[in-house]
N, C-alpha and C positions, 0 to 999 in steps of 0.2 A: 221364809221369815215373814210373818204377817202380824200387823197391829190391829187392834179393835177399831173398826172404822168409826164408831160413834164416840170414842174416848176423846176427852178434851186434852190437848197438849199444853204443857206449862212452859211457855216461851221465856219466862223470867229466869230459867236456868241456863239459857243460851244467849249470849250477847253477840249480835251480828254487827261487826264493824267492817265488813267487806266494802270496798270502794272508798273507805275513809283514807284521807291523807294523814300520815303520821309524821309530824314535823320532828325536828331534832337531828342528831348526828346519824351518820351512816353506821349500820351494824357491821362489825368486822368479824369474820369467821376463819381467819387464817388464809394464807396464800398458796397458790400453786397446787400441784397434785397432792402434796402432803396434807394441805388444808382440806381438799376434797375428800381424801380417804378418811381423815379424822371425822369429818362430818358424817360420812356414810356409816362408819363403824361406831361412832360415839354418840350420835344424835337420834337416830331413828328409834322412836318409842322411848326416848330418854326422859330425864327429869329436869330439864331446863337448861337454857343457854348459859347460865352462870357457871355450871360445872364443866363447860366445854371451852372456856376462855373466850366466850362471846362478849363483846363489849360495845358500848355506844360511843361514838365520837362526840356526842353532845348529850343533852338531857332529853332523851326520847320519852314522851309521856306514856303512861299506862293507857292501854286501849280504852276508848270511851264509846258511848253510844253514838250512832250516826244516822243522818237522814236517809242514808243508803240502806239501812237495815231492812231485810226482807222477811225474816222469820216471823216477826210480830204480826205482819199483815197476812202472810201466806200460810202459816202453819197453825191451824186451829184445831184440826181433828186428826184422829188416827188414819183416816182415809187419805189425808195429805201426806202422812209419813209413808204410806204405801205407794205413793206416786212421785214424790219429790225427795231428792237426796238430802237437802238441807233440813227438811222436815223430819226425815228419818233420823238424822243426828239428834234433833230435839227429842224425838221419842225414845231413842236409846239412852240419852242422858237422863230423861225422866225415869225410865225403867231401872237403870243402874242405881240411881240415887234412891228410888223407892225401896230397892232391895237393901242397900246399906243402911238406910234410915231405920229399917226394921231389924236388921241383923246385928249391927254394931252395938246397940244398947244391950243386947243379949250377952255380949262379951264384956260387959262392964264399962263401956265407954259411951261418950256422947258424940253422935255423928254431926259434923258441921258441913253443910252443903258447899259444893264448889261449882262455880259457873264454867261453862265452856265458851270460849271466845272464837268465833269464826272470823278469819281475817284473810286478806289478799296481799301477797308480796312481802310485806314486812309489818312488824307490830312492836310496840313498846310494852315491856312487862316489868314487874318488880325484880326480875332476874336479869334485866338488861334488854337491849333491842335485839330482835331476831328477824331473820328473813325466812321465807318459805322453804329455803334449802334445808333448814334444820329438821323438817318434818314435824309431826305432832309431838308436843311435849307438855309436861306439867311443871308449873313454876311454884315451888313451895313458898316463895316470898309473898305471893298474893293469893295462893291457893286457887289457881285457875288452870284449866286445860286450854291449850292453844292449838288451833287446827286450821290449816288451809285445805279446803276440800280438793284442791288440785292434787294433793298427795295420793289420793286413791287411784287416780289415773297412773301415777308413777309406780304405785304398788304393783300394778299389772304390767305396764310397759317396760319399766326399768328393772324391777325385781322379780318378775316372772310369776306373780301370784295369779291364781285363777280369778280373783276378785269376787264380786257378789256382795249383796247387802250385809250378810253376816260377817264378812271379812272386815267391813267398815265398823260394824258393831264391836268386833274384837278389839280393834284399834282404840276405840273410845273406852271400852271397859278396861283395857290395859292401863290407860292413863288414869282412870279413876282408881285403879289398884294402887298407883303411886300416891294418890290422895289419901287412901286408907292407910298406907304405910306412913305418910307424913303425920297423920293423926295419932298413930301408934308409936311414933318415935323411931321407927326402923329405917326410914328413908335415908336418914343421915349416915347410915353405915356405908353407903356407897360413895361417900365424899372423902375417903382416905387417899384417893388418887391412884390406887393400884388397879392394874388390869390383869387379865389372865382367866383361864377356865375356872379357877377356884376362887376368884376374887369376890369381894363383897358387892362390887358393881354388878357382876353377873348374877349373883344370888338375889339381889334386889329386883332385877329385871325378871328373873324366872318366877319370883314370888308374885309379881304383878300379873304375869301370865296366868298363874294359878288362880289368883283372885278373879281374873276375867272369866275363867272357866267356872268358878263357883257361882258367879252371877248367872252365867248361861244355864247352868243346871236348874236354877230356881226362877228364871225369868218368866216362864209361862204360868207360874203359880204365885208370883208376887203381886198382891193387890194394889191397884192404883189408889192413892190416898182419897180421891174424890168419889170414885165410883165403887170402889171395893172389888172391882173386876181386874184381872190382869190386863195390862196395857199390851203386852206381847202375847198374842194368842196362839201362835204356831211357830215352832222351831223344829226343823227337820234334820235328819242325819246328814243330808246334803249340805245344809247350812253349817253344821258343825265341821264337816270336812273342809268347807271354805275357810272357816276360822283356823283350822289346823294348818291348812296350806299357807295362809297368810303368815302364821307364826313361823313356819319353816322358811318362807321366802326371806325373812329378815333375820335369820340366824347368822351369826358372825361368820361361820365357815362358808356358807353360801355366798355371802356378800364379798368376803375376801377372795374367794375363788373367781367370782365374776369380775371384780374390779382390779385385783392385783395378781391374779393367776396362781396364787399359792395360799395355803392356809397356815396362819401363825397363831396358835392358841394363846401364846403369851400376851397377845394384844387384844384378846376378847374383852368386850364390855357388856355383852347382852346374852351370850350363850349360843350354843350350836343350834342348828335347825332341829335336831333330834331332841335336845333338851327343852327347847321352847315348846315343841309339840307335846312332849312328855308332861310338862308341868301344867300346860293349859288343860290337857286331858285329865290329869290328876284332879284338878279342881272341878272339872265337869263331871267326872265319874263319881266323886265322893260328895260333892256339894258342901264340903266342910272346910272352912278357912283354916281350921287347926291343922289340916293335912298339908298346908302350904308352907311348912317350915323348911325353906330351902337353905337355912343356915345350919342345919344338922351337920 
């Protein structure tokens, strides 16, 4: 995975509040092992803490800019994205949104950009306060993606993913898949409270995986708005395998087997490892978001 060394990064699409102190009440995520399992099964790559019963004991503010922000000073060029993890996230966000800004209007809609917020430990959102334990998520209330970079270490050490730069890109692209769903009005279909292998919650997650694959298919051909050249210049089959491996690592069946020793499909919220790989690859193979109809 390689970015154009000379490309300018647009840091306005990423808000860096790492190191900021977020005042307000403590975020609550449930107690005991049941709360932990609920987090593991219901939050990874989810659509916001509001749907998981997360709440704030006070009025935690929405994340704001901070003097601790690093990306504005450090992430200027594609060469920075090739050497720094946080700058890589900036570049992926730029690439993903460049693609959807071009593709979404072709489908008759208007794409509204969404910022990614980098935070540490805990953050206030329009969906409630959340801790790093919830993993990456998209909040439809403020149309922002939230990410603690420490999650990528957990993806390898806790969930057994091979990791790699494109595994990280897959995570970001998946969350922007939720943003596209929100713009299309399909994201709300996951809010009926039902779980299970055929639930709307699973179908929404698999569709976001497929949208991530669609972006990946077109990433090296999507022109940067300023230069007209693709920001992402190289994506190898090994990169794609890393993305598929990350998708499988967070399949409900693998997580259940790892953390509770048995697989219970009636509790699935995100789909099996095989399903997640299947739908990511369907998007990547076809490059057509119309083929991402997981609600068939």
